[in-house]
OpenMM code with the backbone's topology and positions (N, CA, C; nanometers):
from openmm import Vec3, app, unit

residues = "UNK UNK UNK UNK UNK UNK UNK UNK UNK UNK UNK UNK UNK UNK UNK UNK UNK UNK UNK UNK UNK UNK UNK UNK UNK UNK UNK UNK UNK UNK UNK UNK UNK UNK UNK UNK UNK UNK UNK UNK UNK UNK UNK UNK UNK UNK UNK UNK UNK UNK UNK UNK UNK UNK UNK UNK UNK UNK UNK UNK UNK UNK UNK UNK UNK UNK UNK UNK UNK UNK UNK UNK UNK UNK UNK UNK UNK UNK UNK UNK UNK UNK UNK UNK UNK UNK UNK UNK UNK UNK UNK UNK UNK UNK UNK UNK UNK UNK UNK UNK UNK UNK UNK UNK UNK UNK UNK UNK UNK UNK UNK UNK UNK UNK UNK UNK UNK UNK UNK UNK UNK UNK UNK UNK UNK UNK UNK UNK UNK UNK UNK UNK UNK UNK UNK UNK UNK UNK UNK UNK UNK UNK UNK UNK UNK UNK UNK UNK UNK UNK UNK UNK UNK UNK UNK UNK UNK UNK".split()
positions = [
    Vec3(7.8239, 5.1977, -14.2408),
    Vec3(7.8854, 5.0708, -14.2086),
    Vec3(7.7829, 4.9584, -14.2161),
    Vec3(7.6643, 4.9814, -14.1559),
    Vec3(7.5591, 4.8804, -14.1578),
    Vec3(7.5187, 4.8486, -14.3019),
    Vec3(7.5107, 4.9543, -14.3867),
    Vec3(7.4716, 4.9345, -14.5264),
    Vec3(7.5752, 4.8472, -14.5992),
    Vec3(7.7081, 4.8655, -14.5697),
    Vec3(7.8127, 4.7872, -14.6328),
    Vec3(7.8018, 4.6406, -14.5921),
    Vec3(7.7743, 4.6131, -14.4652),
    Vec3(7.7606, 4.4754, -14.4177),
    Vec3(7.6417, 4.4090, -14.4836),
    Vec3(7.5287, 4.4801, -14.4922),
    Vec3(7.4098, 4.4248, -14.5571),
    Vec3(7.4389, 4.3973, -14.7038),
    Vec3(7.5064, 4.4889, -14.7707),
    Vec3(7.5405, 4.4704, -14.9117),
    Vec3(7.6319, 4.3501, -14.9303),
    Vec3(7.7329, 4.3357, -14.8442),
    Vec3(7.8225, 4.2212, -14.8537),
    Vec3(7.7487, 4.0913, -14.8281),
    Vec3(7.6590, 4.0896, -14.7293),
    Vec3(7.5810, 3.9688, -14.6996),
    Vec3(7.4917, 3.9332, -14.8174),
    Vec3(7.4305, 4.0340, -14.8793),
    Vec3(7.3443, 4.0087, -14.9943),
    Vec3(7.4245, 3.9532, -15.1112),
    Vec3(7.5429, 4.0089, -15.1334),
    Vec3(7.6284, 3.9601, -15.2425),
    Vec3(7.6725, 3.8171, -15.2150),
    Vec3(7.7069, 3.7871, -15.0914),
    Vec3(7.7480, 3.6518, -15.0539),
    Vec3(7.6332, 3.5540, -15.0739),
    Vec3(7.5121, 3.5916, -15.0293),
    Vec3(7.3956, 3.5049, -15.0443),
    Vec3(7.3655, 3.4803, -15.1913),
    Vec3(7.3778, 3.5816, -15.2740),
    Vec3(7.3520, 3.5660, -15.4166),
    Vec3(7.4542, 3.4732, -15.4801),
    Vec3(7.5781, 3.4835, -15.4371),
    Vec3(7.6833, 3.3982, -15.4926),
    Vec3(7.6617, 3.2536, -15.4519),
    Vec3(7.6101, 3.2313, -15.3321),
    Vec3(7.5894, 3.0946, -15.2827),
    Vec3(7.4583, 3.0352, -15.3297),
    Vec3(7.3674, 3.1153, -15.3791),
    Vec3(7.2339, 3.0692, -15.4129),
    Vec3(7.2337, 2.9647, -15.5226),
    Vec3(7.3290, 2.9708, -15.6148),
    Vec3(7.3300, 2.8771, -15.7263),
    Vec3(7.3541, 2.7347, -15.6838),
    Vec3(7.4272, 2.7120, -15.5792),
    Vec3(7.4495, 2.5789, -15.5241),
    Vec3(7.5247, 2.4858, -15.6166),
    Vec3(7.4666, 2.4497, -15.7285),
    Vec3(7.5244, 2.3481, -15.8172),
    Vec3(7.5964, 2.4097, -15.9366),
    Vec3(7.6252, 2.5390, -15.9323),
    Vec3(7.6929, 2.6032, -16.0452),
    Vec3(7.8298, 2.5413, -16.0670),
    Vec3(7.8751, 2.5477, -16.1904),
    Vec3(8.0085, 2.5006, -16.2256),
    Vec3(8.1121, 2.5879, -16.1568),
    Vec3(8.2251, 2.5305, -16.1146),
    Vec3(8.3311, 2.6141, -16.0590),
    Vec3(8.3888, 2.7014, -16.1694),
    Vec3(8.4557, 2.8094, -16.1315),
    Vec3(8.5149, 2.8953, -16.2343),
    Vec3(8.6156, 2.8171, -16.3169),
    Vec3(8.6336, 2.8554, -16.4418),
    Vec3(8.7271, 2.7830, -16.5276),
    Vec3(8.8681, 2.7861, -16.4712),
    Vec3(8.9386, 2.6744, -16.4883),
    Vec3(9.0763, 2.6648, -16.4425),
    Vec3(9.1714, 2.7156, -16.5477),
    Vec3(9.3023, 2.6956, -16.5251),
    Vec3(9.4019, 2.7488, -16.6175),
    Vec3(9.3950, 2.6876, -16.7565),
    Vec3(9.3390, 2.5671, -16.7690),
    Vec3(9.3314, 2.5027, -16.8992),
    Vec3(9.1916, 2.5140, -16.9597),
    Vec3(9.1065, 2.6016, -16.9076),
    Vec3(8.9720, 2.6174, -16.9612),
    Vec3(8.9810, 2.6549, -17.1079),
    Vec3(8.9002, 2.5899, -17.1867),
    Vec3(8.8986, 2.6187, -17.3292),
    Vec3(9.0072, 2.5462, -17.4061),
    Vec3(9.0888, 2.4670, -17.3401),
    Vec3(9.1961, 2.3945, -17.4081),
    Vec3(9.1408, 2.2652, -17.4662),
    Vec3(9.0471, 2.2779, -17.5573),
    Vec3(8.9796, 2.1611, -17.6129),
    Vec3(9.0619, 2.0910, -17.7195),
    Vec3(9.1701, 2.1526, -17.7643),
    Vec3(9.2502, 2.0893, -17.8681),
    Vec3(9.3532, 1.9926, -17.8114),
    Vec3(9.3654, 1.9832, -17.6784),
    Vec3(9.4576, 1.8861, -17.6203),
    Vec3(9.3846, 1.7546, -17.5983),
    Vec3(9.4595, 1.6466, -17.5961),
    Vec3(9.3999, 1.5160, -17.5734),
    Vec3(9.4489, 1.4619, -17.4404),
    Vec3(9.3626, 1.3865, -17.3701),
    Vec3(9.4098, 1.3231, -17.2477),
    Vec3(9.5239, 1.2276, -17.2802),
    Vec3(9.6152, 1.2113, -17.1867),
    Vec3(9.7308, 1.1255, -17.2101),
    Vec3(9.6906, 0.9835, -17.2452),
    Vec3(9.5816, 0.9346, -17.1877),
    Vec3(9.5380, 0.7978, -17.2152),
    Vec3(9.5041, 0.7792, -17.3629),
    Vec3(9.4648, 0.8860, -17.4322),
    Vec3(9.4330, 0.8783, -17.5744),
    Vec3(9.5550, 0.9058, -17.6617),
    Vec3(9.6641, 0.9473, -17.6026),
    Vec3(9.7827, 0.9834, -17.6799),
    Vec3(9.8577, 0.8612, -17.7299),
    Vec3(9.8325, 0.7461, -17.6676),
    Vec3(9.8950, 0.6224, -17.7121),
    Vec3(10.0461, 0.6288, -17.7099),
    Vec3(10.1053, 0.5985, -17.8241),
    Vec3(10.2512, 0.5914, -17.8335),
    Vec3(10.3156, 0.7276, -17.8552),
    Vec3(10.2399, 0.8359, -17.8424),
    Vec3(10.2945, 0.9692, -17.8643),
    Vec3(10.3873, 1.0146, -17.7522),
    Vec3(10.3823, 0.9495, -17.6358),
    Vec3(10.4651, 0.9910, -17.5226),
    Vec3(10.5873, 0.9002, -17.5099),
    Vec3(10.7052, 0.9606, -17.5144),
    Vec3(10.8316, 0.8879, -17.4965),
    Vec3(10.8862, 0.9238, -17.3589),
    Vec3(10.9261, 0.8216, -17.2829),
    Vec3(10.9710, 0.8427, -17.1453),
    Vec3(11.1133, 0.7926, -17.1284),
    Vec3(11.1919, 0.8647, -17.0479),
    Vec3(11.3265, 0.8175, -17.0148),
    Vec3(11.3562, 0.8517, -16.8695),
    Vec3(11.4433, 0.7733, -16.8098),
    Vec3(11.4934, 0.7995, -16.6755),
    Vec3(11.6447, 0.7875, -16.6817),
    Vec3(11.7124, 0.8973, -16.6543),
    Vec3(11.8588, 0.8994, -16.6557),
    Vec3(11.9063, 0.9074, -16.5116),
    Vec3(12.0051, 0.8246, -16.4778),
    Vec3(12.0646, 0.8266, -16.3436),
    Vec3(12.2091, 0.8718, -16.3565),
    Vec3(12.2413, 0.9857, -16.2941),
    Vec3(12.3784, 1.0375, -16.2936),
    Vec3(12.4386, 1.0088, -16.1573),
    Vec3(12.5368, 0.9199, -16.1555),
    Vec3(12.5998, 0.8802, -16.0296),
    Vec3(12.7130, 0.9771, -15.9989),
    Vec3(12.7062, 1.0364, -15.8797),
    Vec3(12.8098, 1.1282, -15.8339),
    Vec3(12.8823, 1.0681, -15.7152),
    Vec3(12.9537, 1.1500, -15.6430),
    Vec3(13.0261, 1.1061, -15.5256),
    Vec3(12.9283, 1.0927, -15.4086),
    Vec3(12.8751, 0.9721, -15.3879),
    Vec3(12.7811, 0.9475, -15.2789),
    Vec3(12.6395, 0.9930, -15.3068),
    Vec3(12.6084, 1.0238, -15.4321),
    Vec3(12.4725, 1.0643, -15.4660),
    Vec3(12.4356, 1.0141, -15.6057),
    Vec3(12.3053, 1.0085, -15.6294),
    Vec3(12.2540, 0.9761, -15.7625),
    Vec3(12.1464, 1.0793, -15.7936),
    Vec3(12.1591, 1.1450, -15.9094),
    Vec3(12.0575, 1.2393, -15.9546),
    Vec3(11.9804, 1.1727, -16.0673),
    Vec3(11.8494, 1.1687, -16.0501),
    Vec3(11.7604, 1.1088, -16.1492),
    Vec3(11.6912, 1.2199, -16.2265),
    Vec3(11.6842, 1.2049, -16.3594),
    Vec3(11.6097, 1.2973, -16.4436),
    Vec3(11.5069, 1.2147, -16.5202),
    Vec3(11.3806, 1.2378, -16.4869),
    Vec3(11.2687, 1.1705, -16.5527),
    Vec3(11.2142, 1.2655, -16.6585),
    Vec3(11.2079, 1.2193, -16.7835),
    Vec3(11.1629, 1.3032, -16.8949),
    Vec3(11.0472, 1.2376, -16.9676),
    Vec3(10.9514, 1.3205, -17.0082),
    Vec3(10.8391, 1.2749, -17.0899),
    Vec3(10.8299, 1.3699, -17.2080),
    Vec3(10.8373, 1.3143, -17.3296),
    Vec3(10.8337, 1.3936, -17.4525),
    Vec3(10.7093, 1.3600, -17.5319),
    Vec3(10.6432, 1.4626, -17.5827),
    Vec3(10.5273, 1.4444, -17.6694),
    Vec3(10.5778, 1.4367, -17.8127),
    Vec3(10.5810, 1.3158, -17.8680),
    Vec3(10.6280, 1.2950, -18.0045),
    Vec3(10.5139, 1.3046, -18.1049),
    Vec3(10.3938, 1.3326, -18.0571),
    Vec3(10.2774, 1.3406, -18.1453),
    Vec3(10.2554, 1.4805, -18.1994),
    Vec3(10.1437, 1.4976, -18.2687),
    Vec3(10.1124, 1.6240, -18.3331),
    Vec3(10.0138, 1.7114, -18.2590),
    Vec3(9.9621, 1.6642, -18.1443),
    Vec3(9.8658, 1.7424, -18.0663),
    Vec3(9.9120, 1.7524, -17.9216),
    Vec3(9.8744, 1.8602, -17.8534),
    Vec3(9.9081, 1.8701, -17.7107),
    Vec3(9.8472, 1.7529, -17.6334),
    Vec3(9.9165, 1.7092, -17.5300),
    Vec3(9.8683, 1.5993, -17.4450),
    Vec3(9.8492, 1.6541, -17.3044),
    Vec3(9.7334, 1.6257, -17.2465),
    Vec3(9.7004, 1.6735, -17.1123),
    Vec3(9.7207, 1.5609, -17.0108),
    Vec3(9.7939, 1.5926, -16.9043),
    Vec3(9.8116, 1.5011, -16.7926),
    Vec3(9.7298, 1.5555, -16.6756),
    Vec3(9.6498, 1.4702, -16.6124),
    Vec3(9.5656, 1.5107, -16.5001),
    Vec3(9.6261, 1.4606, -16.3698),
    Vec3(9.6261, 1.5467, -16.2672),
    Vec3(9.6842, 1.5124, -16.1374),
    Vec3(9.5838, 1.5399, -16.0265),
    Vec3(9.5901, 1.4611, -15.9179),
    Vec3(9.4993, 1.4845, -15.8056),
    Vec3(9.5691, 1.5517, -15.6883),
    Vec3(9.6935, 1.5957, -15.7093),
    Vec3(9.7660, 1.6710, -15.6064),
    Vec3(9.8743, 1.7532, -15.6754),
    Vec3(9.9528, 1.8237, -15.5955),
    Vec3(10.0631, 1.9017, -15.6493),
    Vec3(10.1817, 1.8159, -15.6912),
    Vec3(10.1811, 1.6889, -15.6552),
    Vec3(10.2905, 1.5996, -15.6934),
    Vec3(10.2788, 1.5659, -15.8414),
    Vec3(10.3908, 1.5763, -15.9128),
    Vec3(10.3916, 1.5492, -16.0559),
    Vec3(10.4697, 1.4235, -16.0926),
    Vec3(10.5615, 1.3809, -16.0057),
    Vec3(10.6429, 1.2635, -16.0354),
    Vec3(10.6889, 1.2001, -15.9061),
    Vec3(10.7506, 1.0832, -15.9203),
    Vec3(10.8122, 1.0170, -15.8061),
    Vec3(10.9234, 0.9268, -15.8584),
    Vec3(11.0178, 0.8956, -15.7710),
    Vec3(11.1251, 0.8019, -15.8020),
    Vec3(11.1386, 0.7099, -15.6815),
    Vec3(11.1431, 0.5800, -15.7084),
    Vec3(11.1653, 0.4832, -15.6006),
    Vec3(11.2821, 0.3936, -15.6388),
    Vec3(11.3555, 0.3498, -15.5367),
    Vec3(11.4756, 0.2690, -15.5592),
    Vec3(11.4684, 0.1448, -15.4720),
    Vec3(11.5036, 0.0301, -15.5319),
    Vec3(11.5154, -0.0952, -15.4573),
    Vec3(11.6579, -0.1468, -15.4713),
    Vec3(11.7003, -0.2250, -15.3719),
    Vec3(11.8347, -0.2830, -15.3778),
    Vec3(11.8304, -0.4144, -15.4551),
    Vec3(11.9450, -0.4844, -15.4614),
    Vec3(11.9544, -0.6087, -15.5378),
    Vec3(11.8595, -0.7161, -15.4856),
    Vec3(11.8218, -0.7091, -15.3586),
    Vec3(11.7290, -0.8060, -15.3001),
    Vec3(11.5827, -0.7660, -15.3215),
    Vec3(11.5596, -0.6525, -15.3855),
    Vec3(11.4233, -0.6067, -15.4108),
    Vec3(11.3615, -0.5280, -15.2967),
    Vec3(11.4424, -0.4936, -15.1957),
    Vec3(11.3935, -0.4153, -15.0820),
    Vec3(11.3977, -0.2660, -15.1149),
    Vec3(11.2924, -0.1947, -15.0787),
    Vec3(11.2892, -0.0504, -15.1000),
    Vec3(11.3927, 0.0190, -15.0127),
    Vec3(11.4760, 0.1018, -15.0743),
    Vec3(11.5810, 0.1709, -14.9987),
    Vec3(11.5691, 0.3233, -15.0057),
    Vec3(11.4955, 0.3754, -15.1032),
    Vec3(11.4785, 0.5201, -15.1129),
    Vec3(11.3549, 0.5501, -15.1959),
    Vec3(11.2809, 0.6507, -15.1510),
    Vec3(11.1601, 0.6941, -15.2214),
    Vec3(11.1609, 0.8466, -15.2161),
    Vec3(11.1718, 0.9121, -15.3293),
    Vec3(11.1858, 1.0572, -15.3345),
    Vec3(11.0773, 1.1297, -15.2550),
    Vec3(10.9525, 1.0879, -15.2659),
    Vec3(10.8416, 1.1615, -15.2040),
    Vec3(10.8196, 1.1283, -15.0569),
    Vec3(10.8967, 1.0361, -15.0015),
    Vec3(10.8718, 0.9891, -14.8646),
    Vec3(10.8726, 1.1001, -14.7606),
    Vec3(10.9547, 1.2008, -14.7780),
    Vec3(10.9638, 1.3076, -14.6779),
    Vec3(10.9070, 1.4403, -14.7288),
    Vec3(10.8130, 1.4319, -14.8242),
    Vec3(10.7569, 1.5525, -14.8838),
    Vec3(10.6059, 1.5594, -14.8621),
    Vec3(10.5535, 1.6802, -14.8650),
    Vec3(10.4095, 1.7045, -14.8607),
    Vec3(10.3708, 1.7756, -14.9892),
    Vec3(10.2512, 1.7476, -15.0369),
    Vec3(10.2058, 1.8063, -15.1626),
    Vec3(10.0690, 1.8701, -15.1439),
    Vec3(10.0462, 1.9802, -15.2133),
    Vec3(9.9185, 2.0480, -15.2125),
    Vec3(9.8115, 1.9517, -15.2621),
    Vec3(9.7030, 1.9384, -15.1880),
    Vec3(9.5940, 1.8500, -15.2283),
    Vec3(9.4963, 1.9283, -15.3149),
    Vec3(9.5271, 1.9358, -15.4426),
    Vec3(9.4482, 2.0142, -15.5364),
    Vec3(9.4599, 1.9524, -15.6750),
    Vec3(9.3482, 1.9471, -15.7453),
    Vec3(9.3506, 1.8951, -15.8813),
    Vec3(9.4319, 1.9880, -15.9700),
    Vec3(9.5009, 1.9297, -16.0680),
    Vec3(9.5793, 2.0108, -16.1592),
    Vec3(9.6065, 1.9371, -16.2882),
    Vec3(9.6574, 2.0082, -16.3849),
    Vec3(9.6926, 1.9489, -16.5138),
    Vec3(9.8264, 2.0044, -16.5605),
    Vec3(9.8902, 1.9287, -16.6447),
    Vec3(10.0089, 1.9728, -16.7187),
    Vec3(9.9795, 1.9392, -16.8641),
    Vec3(10.0118, 2.0292, -16.9535),
    Vec3(9.9938, 2.0036, -17.0956),
    Vec3(10.1309, 1.9996, -17.1609),
    Vec3(10.1545, 1.8927, -17.2371),
    Vec3(10.2809, 1.8787, -17.3102),
    Vec3(10.2514, 1.9092, -17.4565),
    Vec3(10.3069, 2.0170, -17.5046),
    Vec3(10.2862, 2.0571, -17.6436),
    Vec3(10.3621, 1.9611, -17.7365),
    Vec3(10.3233, 1.9518, -17.8639),
    Vec3(10.3949, 1.8653, -17.9580),
    Vec3(10.5435, 1.8999, -17.9618),
    Vec3(10.6274, 1.8015, -17.9496),
    Vec3(10.7720, 1.8201, -17.9531),
    Vec3(10.8318, 1.8660, -17.8215),
    Vec3(10.7491, 1.8972, -17.7239),
    Vec3(10.7983, 1.9479, -17.5952),
    Vec3(10.8282, 1.8328, -17.4995),
    Vec3(10.9113, 1.8625, -17.4007),
    Vec3(10.9504, 1.7643, -17.3000),
    Vec3(10.9309, 1.8228, -17.1609),
    Vec3(10.8758, 1.7425, -17.0716),
    Vec3(10.8708, 1.7769, -16.9293),
    Vec3(10.9833, 1.7008, -16.8611),
    Vec3(11.0651, 1.7701, -16.7832),
    Vec3(11.1747, 1.7080, -16.7087),
    Vec3(11.1518, 1.7275, -16.5598),
    Vec3(11.1737, 1.6202, -16.4845),
    Vec3(11.1636, 1.6250, -16.3385),
    Vec3(11.2921, 1.5663, -16.2820),
    Vec3(11.3456, 1.6285, -16.1771),
    Vec3(11.4740, 1.5882, -16.1219),
    Vec3(11.4634, 1.5605, -15.9723),
    Vec3(11.5310, 1.4542, -15.9299),
    Vec3(11.5360, 1.4183, -15.7876),
    Vec3(11.6762, 1.3672, -15.7568),
    Vec3(11.7299, 1.4039, -15.6393),
    Vec3(11.8638, 1.3598, -15.6008),
    Vec3(11.8578, 1.2794, -15.4723),
    Vec3(11.9209, 1.1635, -15.4768),
    Vec3(11.9329, 1.0735, -15.3626),
    Vec3(12.0734, 1.0920, -15.3057),
    Vec3(12.0814, 1.1396, -15.1836),
    Vec3(12.2103, 1.1661, -15.1176),
    Vec3(12.2481, 1.0502, -15.0249),
    Vec3(12.3772, 1.0361, -14.9988),
    Vec3(12.4259, 0.9345, -14.9053),
    Vec3(12.4047, 0.7931, -14.9543),
    Vec3(12.4306, 0.7700, -15.0800),
    Vec3(12.4037, 0.6398, -15.1416),
    Vec3(12.5201, 0.5441, -15.1161),
    Vec3(12.4935, 0.4297, -15.0531),
    Vec3(12.6002, 0.3314, -15.0357),
    Vec3(12.6303, 0.2592, -15.1676),
    Vec3(12.7514, 0.2092, -15.1839),
    Vec3(12.7851, 0.1349, -15.3056),
    Vec3(12.6913, 0.0153, -15.3236),
    Vec3(12.6619, -0.0159, -15.4481),
    Vec3(12.5769, -0.1311, -15.4765),
    Vec3(12.5070, -0.1187, -15.6095),
    Vec3(12.4241, -0.2184, -15.6368),
    Vec3(12.3443, -0.2229, -15.7582),
    Vec3(12.1993, -0.1994, -15.7185),
    Vec3(12.1344, -0.1080, -15.7877),
    Vec3(11.9981, -0.0694, -15.7540),
    Vec3(11.9103, -0.0679, -15.8790),
    Vec3(11.7813, -0.0816, -15.8571),
    Vec3(11.6816, -0.0627, -15.9625),
    Vec3(11.6022, 0.0607, -15.9249),
    Vec3(11.5922, 0.1546, -16.0170),
    Vec3(11.5178, 0.2783, -15.9932),
    Vec3(11.4021, 0.2860, -16.0915),
    Vec3(11.2884, 0.3307, -16.0416),
    Vec3(11.1704, 0.3503, -16.1255),
    Vec3(11.1221, 0.4929, -16.1071),
    Vec3(11.1124, 0.5646, -16.2184),
    Vec3(11.0547, 0.6984, -16.2179),
    Vec3(10.9160, 0.6909, -16.2762),
    Vec3(10.8233, 0.7641, -16.2179),
    Vec3(10.6867, 0.7628, -16.2708),
    Vec3(10.6265, 0.9019, -16.2651),
    Vec3(10.5435, 0.9304, -16.3631),
    Vec3(10.4625, 1.0510, -16.3634),
    Vec3(10.3358, 1.0136, -16.2868),
    Vec3(10.2951, 1.0949, -16.1913),
    Vec3(10.1840, 1.0594, -16.1034),
    Vec3(10.0482, 1.1031, -16.1586),
    Vec3(10.0372, 1.1153, -16.2895),
    Vec3(9.9103, 1.1512, -16.3526),
    Vec3(9.8076, 1.0414, -16.3279),
    Vec3(9.6817, 1.0821, -16.3163),
    Vec3(9.5745, 0.9865, -16.2911),
    Vec3(9.5155, 0.9287, -16.4185),
    Vec3(9.5446, 0.9884, -16.5327),
    Vec3(9.4822, 0.9436, -16.6570),
    Vec3(9.5738, 0.8605, -16.7465),
    Vec3(9.6916, 0.8251, -16.6961),
    Vec3(9.7822, 0.7412, -16.7754),
    Vec3(9.8904, 0.6850, -16.6844),
    Vec3(9.9439, 0.5699, -16.7217),
    Vec3(10.0532, 0.5081, -16.6468),
    Vec3(10.1829, 0.5346, -16.7226),
    Vec3(10.2638, 0.6269, -16.6707),
    Vec3(10.3909, 0.6619, -16.7340),
    Vec3(10.5011, 0.6318, -16.6347),
    Vec3(10.5832, 0.5318, -16.6660),
    Vec3(10.6950, 0.4977, -16.5783),
    Vec3(10.8096, 0.4429, -16.6607),
    Vec3(10.9277, 0.4554, -16.6050),
    Vec3(11.0481, 0.4067, -16.6721),
    Vec3(11.1451, 0.3585, -16.5641),
    Vec3(11.2094, 0.2450, -16.5885),
    Vec3(11.3014, 0.1872, -16.4902),
    Vec3(11.4421, 0.1772, -16.5475),
    Vec3(11.5403, 0.1908, -16.4600),
    Vec3(11.6813, 0.1755, -16.4981),
    Vec3(11.7552, 0.1033, -16.3856),
    Vec3(11.8652, 0.0405, -16.4219),
    Vec3(11.9561, -0.0173, -16.3214),
    Vec3(12.0658, 0.0834, -16.2949),
    Vec3(12.1041, 0.0963, -16.1687),
    Vec3(12.2047, 0.1937, -16.1295),
    Vec3(12.3174, 0.1218, -16.0557),
    Vec3(12.4411, 0.1427, -16.1008),
    Vec3(12.5601, 0.0904, -16.0346),
    Vec3(12.6293, 0.2040, -15.9620),
    Vec3(12.6413, 0.1918, -15.8291),
    Vec3(12.7110, 0.2922, -15.7499),
    Vec3(12.8403, 0.2289, -15.6999),
    Vec3(12.9554, 0.2764, -15.7516),
    Vec3(13.0835, 0.2161, -15.7126),
    Vec3(13.1242, 0.2589, -15.5710),
    Vec3(13.2110, 0.1794, -15.5126),
    Vec3(13.2693, 0.2154, -15.3839),
    Vec3(13.3578, 0.3388, -15.4029),
    Vec3(13.3753, 0.4202, -15.2995),
    Vec3(13.4614, 0.5385, -15.3138),
    Vec3(13.5993, 0.4997, -15.3653),
    Vec3(13.6483, 0.5769, -15.4610),
    Vec3(13.7798, 0.5507, -15.5182),
    Vec3(13.7734, 0.4593, -15.6395),
    Vec3(13.6591, 0.3958, -15.6650),
    Vec3(13.6415, 0.3119, -15.7831),
    Vec3(13.5496, 0.3855, -15.8802),
    Vec3(13.5860, 0.3846, -16.0049),
    Vec3(13.4986, 0.4514, -16.1015),
    Vec3(13.4893, 0.3811, -16.2289),
] * unit.nanometer
topology = app.Topology()
chain = topology.addChain("A")
for resn in residues:
    res = topology.addResidue(resn, chain)
    for name in ("N", "CA", "C"):
        topology.addAtom(name, app.Element.getBySymbol(name[0]), res)
C-alpha cells in the first residue's frame, strides 16, 4: 500500500513538474483546415424564423456556411446562442438565456461547407402585440445576429 501511494505521488509530481506545458489537445486539435469565423467573411448566411403559435413564439436561428472551407466558431462558455425580444416601445420583454446557466468552459463549433447549425428557443405566455426579436450566435470571434419583427395576434384572430 505504501509503495502504491509513493508511486502515485511520484507520478503526480512528474505530471505537475512541467508547469507551463500545453494543455492536452481538444476535440478540434489538428483541425488546421478550418478558418475562424472572422475570416470567413460573407460565407456565413444567417436567418431567424419566428413561428407564432397559440400564446407562444418559437424562434429558429440558423447559420449556414456557404463557403468552400469549414468555419470555426469560438465560444467562452457552453452557451451557443441567445434570443432577445423587445416590445414596440423598445423595452426588453423576454431574453431566452435569462433563466439559464451555462458551463464556463471554452469550446468551438465547426460548420462544414454547405452545413447549417440550427438553434431553437420557445417563448411561452406571449401577450398579443408587435415585437422585435434578435437572435445571435454567442461566438467570441465573430458577430452573427439576425433580427425579425414578430406579430402576435389576440386569441381568436389569425
